[in-house]
C-alpha positions, 0 to 999 in steps of 0.5 A: 496179370494183374501189370498187364491189365494196367498197361498199355501194350502200345508202349511196348513199340515206344519203347524199342524205337526208344532204345533203338534211336535213344533220342526222343525226337527221331523215335517220334518221327519213325514213330509219326507222333510229336515230340511232346505225345512221344515224351509223354509215352515216356513218362507213362513208361518209367511210371509203369516200369517204376525205372527212368529207363533212359537216362540223359548222360554226355553221351547222350541218353543211355539205357539203364540195366533194366532197360537193356534187361527188358529189351530182348524180352520185349523184341521177343514178345512183339514178333511173336504177336507180328507173327500171330497177327500176320494174316495166313499164308496164301493158298497156292493152287499149282503147287498145292495137294490139298484134298477137298471134300464135298457134300453135293447133289446128284445133280451137282455130281452127274452135270456139273462135277466132271467139268468143273473138275476138269477146269480146275486141274489145268490150274491146280493139278495137285488138288483132289475131290471127294464126293458125299451126300448132302445129310443132317449130319454133312451140314452140321457136324461135318461142316463144324469138324470140317469133315465137309469143306463146302456143301454144293447146290442144296436148294436154298430154302432148306432150313440150316444149323447154327454156324454155316454161312450161306451163298445164292450160287446158281438157279436152275429152271425145272422141268418134267420128264415123261416117257416118249410114247406117252400120248396122255400128257402135251407139251405143258402142265397146268397145276393141277395136271401135274398133280393128276399124273403119276409121279417117280422122284428121288428119295429123301435119303438125305432127311432134309424134309419136305421137297419144295413140290410137295410144299408148292402144291400144298400151298394150292390145297393140291397133292400128287401120287409118287409110284417110285422113289429111287436113289439116283436120277437115272434110275428114276429116269428109267422108270419114267421111260417105262411108265406112264409117270412124270418126273421134275428135274432141273433142264440141264439134267432132263436135255441130258436124259432125252438124249440118253433115252426114250422120253421127252421134256414137257414145261411144268406149271407155272407155279412150280419155282425154280431150285435155287441152289448155295453154296454152303460153308461154316463160319469158322473156316471161311476165311481160311485161304483154301477155302476162299479159293475154293468158293471162288472157283465154284462162284466164277464156275458157275457164272460161266456155266450160267452163260452157257446154257 
């Protein structure tokens, strides 16, 4: 190890080239060096290895026994380094059987995932997906241990653990949903009316903290009364259809429920923030070819989806 600390590993390339060419000028041309620079490198090699390595004879430069013994060792070491330092093999989606695990929101799974999967299967027929809930464990250990490949659709304001990378992904407008028979609420709500209404929302099964809605109301010194916390959007929408309560959700999902249930959309208060969704991955695997490919597919899909809506 002491020798390695003092040895310039760049000289190994010089040594191999000199051994092949056995001529200083030709070796210099191969390495794109000047002849004086290569002669200096040879001098350093001789000093470091305590051997002349190449000796001028009537038959030209000839290697010493020490140089001949070193050559296969150095060539093997350089080959191992070359292989280890080479970029990872490209991901080939058309022939891959890779299984990705996504932690996602209900919104992504219900509204976007079917179309996303359908499009991918036309280009990568052998891939598959597992869908899981977004939890603190998924954001932490799940991503770090690669049990989760990517977290899709989480709001940008959620606090994240160290080591993960967040990419802005898609913005969706929030709207309110009320029963079609609800005559107490018009076509739009002020923030005061919004706070006074009864609410249905999704339960915080993810343990990710207060919603953006509650944070927004708190900034205006307002609170709301939530009469039902449901595990999924469809159950919550059914509660809205049969009560005087309202529900706040992304517009695309609200339009979906409006076609299915006796509910209608209402414009929310102007103060309510939009839903800014993100893609989250761990920095350990961000450059892994299959992860890079998946990330790009999700970005491309989001761009196309936004232009359709």
